[in-house]
C-alpha positions as MATLAB code, in Angstrom:
seq = 'MLPSLKQTYKGKFLLGNIMAHEETEDGAVTKDFTYHYDIVTAQKAMKPARLSLSRGNYDYANADKIIEWAEKNGLLVHGHTLLWHGQHADWLTSDGEGNALNRAGAAANMADYIKNAAGHFAGRCISWDVVNEGFSDSVEYTGDWRDGLRKESPWYIAYGGSGDYIYDAFKLARAHDPAARLYYNDFNEQEHGKSRAIAAMAIEMNGRWKADAVYDGRMLIEGIGMQAHYSTETFDIAMFKDALALFISTGAVIAVSELDITVGAEDPYPAHFLSKADERRQARMFGDIFQALSDAADHIERVTFWGKRDDRSWRRGRLPLVFDWNGDAKEGFFSCINQNRERKL';
ca = [
      51.136  -52.448  -99.784;
      49.636  -53.470  -96.904;
      46.702  -51.353  -95.437;
      47.295  -49.655  -92.309;
      46.303  -50.586  -88.960;
      45.743  -47.145  -87.401;
      43.830  -46.178  -90.424;
      41.390  -49.210  -90.456;
      40.603  -48.148  -86.844;
      40.521  -44.317  -87.073;
      37.436  -43.064  -85.411;
      37.069  -46.267  -83.229;
      40.097  -46.668  -81.283;
      43.775  -45.777  -81.200;
      46.414  -48.481  -82.537;
      49.695  -48.254  -80.845;
      52.945  -50.472  -79.945;
      56.253  -49.981  -77.864;
      59.428  -48.228  -78.838;
      62.772  -48.669  -77.386;
      65.077  -45.305  -77.307;
      67.315  -46.823  -79.582;
      64.946  -47.533  -81.902;
      64.071  -44.160  -83.096;
      67.117  -44.158  -85.016;
      66.261  -47.107  -86.987;
      64.632  -45.618  -90.452;
      63.041  -49.068  -91.254;
      61.439  -49.232  -87.722;
      59.956  -46.162  -87.657;
      58.343  -46.059  -91.156;
      56.527  -48.953  -90.336;
      55.875  -47.640  -87.019;
      54.390  -44.426  -88.176;
      52.537  -46.187  -91.151;
      50.317  -48.328  -88.663;
      50.460  -46.697  -85.180;
      49.501  -43.335  -83.721;
      50.449  -44.062  -80.439;
      53.537  -45.355  -78.536;
      54.532  -47.061  -75.254;
      58.142  -46.620  -73.862;
      59.048  -50.462  -73.614;
      61.416  -49.766  -70.774;
      62.539  -46.266  -70.621;
      59.648  -45.095  -68.363;
      59.889  -47.666  -65.817;
      61.072  -46.818  -62.353;
      64.296  -48.502  -62.044;
      64.756  -46.831  -65.456;
      64.279  -43.340  -64.438;
      65.361  -43.126  -60.906;
      68.338  -45.334  -59.017;
      68.382  -43.377  -55.996;
      66.237  -40.652  -54.216;
      67.091  -37.100  -56.076;
      68.380  -38.761  -59.062;
      66.562  -38.661  -62.262;
      67.600  -39.540  -65.548;
      64.895  -38.727  -68.335;
      67.104  -39.072  -71.427;
      66.029  -42.261  -73.191;
      62.271  -41.697  -72.405;
      62.553  -38.216  -73.579;
      64.132  -39.563  -76.863;
      61.497  -41.688  -77.216;
      58.994  -38.748  -76.823;
      60.830  -36.482  -78.903;
      60.583  -38.769  -82.001;
      56.815  -39.421  -81.030;
      56.272  -35.606  -81.274;
      57.908  -34.806  -84.154;
      56.231  -37.815  -85.875;
      52.847  -36.501  -84.796;
      52.362  -39.867  -82.534;
      50.631  -39.764  -79.277;
      52.462  -40.965  -75.816;
      51.162  -43.570  -73.511;
      52.964  -43.364  -69.551;
      54.157  -46.434  -68.455;
      54.469  -47.103  -65.721;
      54.999  -45.319  -62.702;
      54.319  -48.158  -59.773;
      55.379  -51.594  -60.696;
      56.843  -54.473  -58.355;
      59.276  -55.268  -61.348;
      61.951  -53.062  -62.517;
      61.007  -51.263  -59.315;
      63.404  -48.405  -57.749;
      64.576  -50.055  -54.749;
      65.212  -46.693  -52.894;
      61.074  -46.047  -52.550;
      60.364  -48.550  -50.173;
      63.677  -49.420  -48.821;
      66.569  -48.141  -46.925;
      69.814  -48.463  -48.039;
      70.420  -51.806  -46.147;
      67.302  -53.452  -47.893;
      64.967  -52.964  -44.780;
      61.163  -52.075  -45.864;
      60.407  -48.612  -44.789;
      57.279  -48.051  -42.975;
      54.373  -46.422  -44.680;
      55.226  -43.021  -43.813;
      58.515  -43.116  -45.560;
      57.114  -45.389  -48.756;
      54.643  -42.592  -49.000;
      56.810  -39.503  -49.111;
      59.279  -41.456  -51.409;
      56.049  -41.997  -53.406;
      55.361  -38.133  -53.531;
      58.796  -37.350  -54.598;
      59.204  -39.894  -57.085;
      55.514  -39.247  -58.653;
      55.995  -35.477  -58.410;
      59.296  -35.778  -60.519;
      58.282  -38.420  -62.896;
      54.597  -37.818  -63.664;
      55.817  -33.563  -63.311;
      58.524  -34.205  -65.668;
      56.404  -35.692  -68.539;
      53.325  -33.532  -67.716;
      50.978  -32.646  -70.608;
      52.932  -34.950  -73.086;
      51.218  -38.558  -72.265;
      47.856  -38.752  -72.868;
      47.572  -41.401  -70.229;
      49.385  -43.075  -67.689;
      49.623  -46.820  -66.332;
      49.614  -45.642  -62.914;
      49.754  -48.953  -60.934;
      50.694  -51.785  -62.804;
      50.104  -55.559  -61.577;
      49.061  -54.637  -58.220;
      47.220  -57.898  -58.091;
      48.372  -61.814  -57.459;
      48.961  -63.457  -60.890;
      45.937  -65.414  -60.211;
      42.751  -64.572  -57.703;
      39.774  -66.430  -56.241;
      37.669  -63.426  -55.671;
      36.460  -63.230  -52.188;
      34.024  -60.359  -52.046;
      36.652  -57.923  -50.552;
      39.174  -57.244  -53.629;
      42.046  -56.691  -50.952;
      42.480  -60.427  -50.337;
      43.601  -60.654  -54.160;
      46.420  -58.040  -54.123;
      50.222  -58.957  -54.801;
      51.209  -59.681  -51.258;
      55.038  -59.445  -52.550;
      54.750  -56.085  -53.570;
      57.278  -53.593  -52.276;
      54.494  -51.060  -52.179;
      51.890  -53.603  -50.212;
      54.620  -54.243  -47.682;
      55.618  -50.881  -47.002;
      51.986  -49.966  -46.451;
      51.795  -52.473  -44.168;
      49.785  -54.855  -45.728;
      47.398  -52.100  -47.064;
      45.980  -51.522  -50.484;
      46.136  -47.760  -49.777;
      49.064  -47.369  -52.015;
      47.109  -47.530  -55.153;
      44.777  -44.558  -53.823;
      47.603  -42.833  -53.006;
      49.742  -43.088  -56.476;
      46.309  -42.065  -58.489;
      45.884  -39.203  -56.319;
      49.327  -37.852  -56.809;
      49.209  -38.710  -60.724;
      46.229  -36.781  -60.803;
      47.808  -33.656  -59.424;
      51.215  -33.825  -61.139;
      49.620  -34.579  -64.700;
      46.272  -33.539  -64.295;
      45.583  -33.715  -68.279;
      46.328  -37.293  -68.369;
      43.886  -40.298  -68.463;
      44.873  -42.380  -65.493;
      45.022  -46.325  -66.062;
      44.754  -49.380  -63.781;
      47.099  -52.289  -65.759;
      47.373  -56.232  -64.999;
      47.739  -59.446  -66.739;
      45.479  -62.358  -66.696;
      43.034  -59.478  -66.293;
      40.653  -61.963  -68.445;
      40.099  -64.336  -65.113;
      36.925  -64.561  -63.364;
      38.093  -63.754  -59.989;
      40.853  -61.428  -61.149;
      38.523  -59.471  -63.198;
      35.819  -59.120  -60.454;
      38.699  -57.823  -58.170;
      39.662  -55.292  -60.268;
      36.730  -53.946  -61.022;
      35.675  -53.746  -57.230;
      38.959  -51.941  -56.566;
      38.232  -49.675  -59.272;
      34.663  -48.961  -58.483;
      35.641  -48.489  -54.497;
      38.659  -46.037  -55.184;
      36.548  -43.535  -57.713;
      33.804  -43.546  -54.816;
      36.278  -42.910  -52.309;
      37.860  -39.849  -54.625;
      34.035  -38.483  -55.325;
      34.047  -38.138  -51.325;
      37.407  -36.803  -51.114;
      37.571  -32.912  -50.891;
      39.937  -32.496  -53.893;
      37.459  -34.426  -56.057;
      37.367  -32.599  -59.646;
      34.505  -33.730  -61.370;
      36.314  -36.868  -62.719;
      36.918  -40.368  -62.201;
      40.117  -41.058  -60.218;
      40.890  -44.620  -62.192;
      39.372  -43.356  -65.429;
      40.994  -46.644  -67.549;
      41.263  -50.009  -67.257;
      44.276  -51.637  -69.356;
      43.916  -55.248  -69.933;
      47.498  -56.493  -70.866;
      46.029  -59.419  -73.281;
      49.007  -61.584  -72.831;
      47.187  -64.617  -74.153;
      47.942  -67.778  -75.379;
      46.285  -70.097  -78.197;
      46.258  -73.082  -75.811;
      44.509  -71.339  -73.073;
      42.522  -68.214  -74.681;
      38.634  -67.966  -74.645;
      36.755  -65.449  -76.078;
      33.804  -65.582  -74.121;
      36.014  -65.174  -70.881;
      37.542  -61.941  -72.845;
      33.992  -60.780  -73.706;
      32.650  -61.131  -70.179;
      36.077  -59.126  -68.569;
      35.759  -56.576  -70.908;
      31.883  -56.067  -70.253;
      32.492  -56.132  -66.508;
      35.402  -53.490  -66.590;
      33.248  -51.274  -69.093;
      30.354  -51.481  -66.238;
      32.647  -49.668  -63.921;
      32.619  -46.516  -66.245;
      36.054  -46.799  -67.131;
      37.746  -46.455  -70.590;
      39.399  -49.938  -71.857;
      42.969  -50.339  -73.191;
      44.228  -53.290  -74.398;
      47.668  -52.476  -73.717;
      50.233  -55.528  -74.293;
      48.813  -57.482  -76.873;
      50.260  -60.839  -77.921;
      49.393  -64.597  -78.425;
      51.745  -67.066  -78.184;
      51.527  -70.130  -80.215;
      51.379  -73.983  -78.939;
      52.338  -75.446  -75.363;
      56.302  -75.976  -76.874;
      58.566  -73.230  -75.877;
      60.206  -72.317  -78.012;
      58.238  -73.283  -81.098;
      60.008  -75.992  -83.293;
      60.707  -73.231  -85.832;
      60.810  -69.202  -86.577;
      57.664  -70.002  -88.978;
      54.245  -70.978  -87.549;
      52.905  -74.106  -89.735;
      49.589  -73.167  -91.462;
      47.437  -74.594  -89.315;
      48.961  -72.660  -86.343;
      48.750  -69.480  -88.055;
      45.183  -69.844  -88.725;
      44.729  -71.083  -85.253;
      46.339  -67.751  -83.978;
      44.820  -65.559  -86.478;
      41.483  -66.648  -85.570;
      41.989  -65.460  -82.023;
      43.561  -62.201  -82.925;
      40.053  -61.543  -85.326;
      37.775  -62.608  -82.426;
      39.490  -60.008  -80.108;
      39.217  -57.136  -82.615;
      35.716  -58.128  -83.315;
      34.868  -57.731  -79.655;
      36.708  -54.471  -79.482;
      34.866  -53.188  -82.787;
      31.643  -53.841  -80.888;
      32.421  -52.486  -78.036;
      34.414  -49.254  -79.902;
      32.310  -46.540  -78.180;
      34.535  -47.725  -74.688;
      37.764  -48.656  -76.051;
      40.880  -46.031  -76.019;
      43.507  -47.882  -77.653;
      44.808  -51.186  -78.537;
      48.650  -51.551  -78.301;
      50.451  -54.688  -79.375;
      53.443  -55.619  -77.457;
      56.216  -56.062  -79.871;
      56.468  -55.316  -83.414;
      57.627  -58.503  -85.260;
      58.219  -61.830  -83.579;
      62.003  -61.941  -83.468;
      61.880  -58.869  -81.409;
      59.145  -59.968  -79.041;
      59.915  -60.594  -75.287;
      57.827  -64.194  -75.858;
      59.469  -64.345  -79.081;
      60.101  -68.307  -78.685;
      56.423  -68.732  -79.066;
      55.538  -66.272  -82.334;
      53.128  -64.190  -80.761;
      52.875  -61.106  -82.789;
      51.042  -60.100  -86.239;
      54.250  -59.717  -88.113;
      56.843  -62.947  -88.369;
      60.023  -63.251  -87.864;
      61.359  -61.208  -90.960;
      58.582  -58.766  -90.676;
      56.037  -60.013  -92.744;
      52.335  -59.741  -92.215;
      50.966  -63.231  -90.711;
      47.222  -64.123  -90.922;
      47.124  -62.477  -87.572;
      47.386  -59.106  -88.833;
      44.435  -59.579  -91.886;
      42.168  -60.906  -89.040;
      42.833  -57.940  -86.901;
      42.232  -55.952  -90.374;
      38.855  -58.012  -91.360;
      37.945  -58.795  -87.595;
      37.143  -62.692  -87.399;
      36.937  -63.535  -91.278;
      39.978  -65.295  -92.486;
      42.046  -65.511  -95.631;
      42.420  -68.597  -97.360;
      46.122  -69.356  -96.823;
];
């Protein structure tokens, strides 16, 4: 029997994965999930476009199904995500004809949405991704984090080219789910410019919150999520460690929130299973990441894989997970268990 991921890291950090609402009825999936993981992220069911397609209309059925399943099985839940430019509910930032709302209109809709969404799940999620991917894909840090914001985000546009929507979202999330730890979450977060912009934003927002009349003694942005969508062609463990140390220096706790590592430059990979050389290469990178996280465990809250096995991954063409197309453990799994010590194939 395989060792359990969550038991291996018990006392260090939580181990998680994603679930779709329909998977909660799949006995094989749920058995493996509860064996290896102690926290669940809804794959899609808690994203804005899934919860509310029009003002005043909310559908929580699929998300509730995941949370009820998690609670029944003694699992924790991470909320994903309140604000995102992808799978965005258009009514939040535009009128019925597709025209962008002004700041006041968008802010009012944000308040309505977070009151309902975060409020509905209040006390049932230990943490939330409040804002997801607010920065451009790649950022050349200028010394002002605002220069790196995603300019095509409907929130950025509605707020008149201001990053204040981030602060507003976090304040609302704190008000409506006060017990939850609040995260900023992003990808390419290990890149030098982007990591510095994210860290500068978090520090400034937390300073602003501390000066706010409603400051409650806690940081506002309490966590930073490193999505960790990596590739064997570009992953650099030194860059990862540098970003990790920088984020820790902000005072935030860290989650590796959407971990996967694609293999090779060809998409799709030529077969459904990796060559032994490519499997070793991927495994070494998983091991290096878990070694770095173990070394910094006092600052790590959670590691969540973005997918349970290669054939169910959103990046399935390049076989990015630690369980293969058949659901069998790959060398990457054993590297996660043993950190960066490789087994012989």
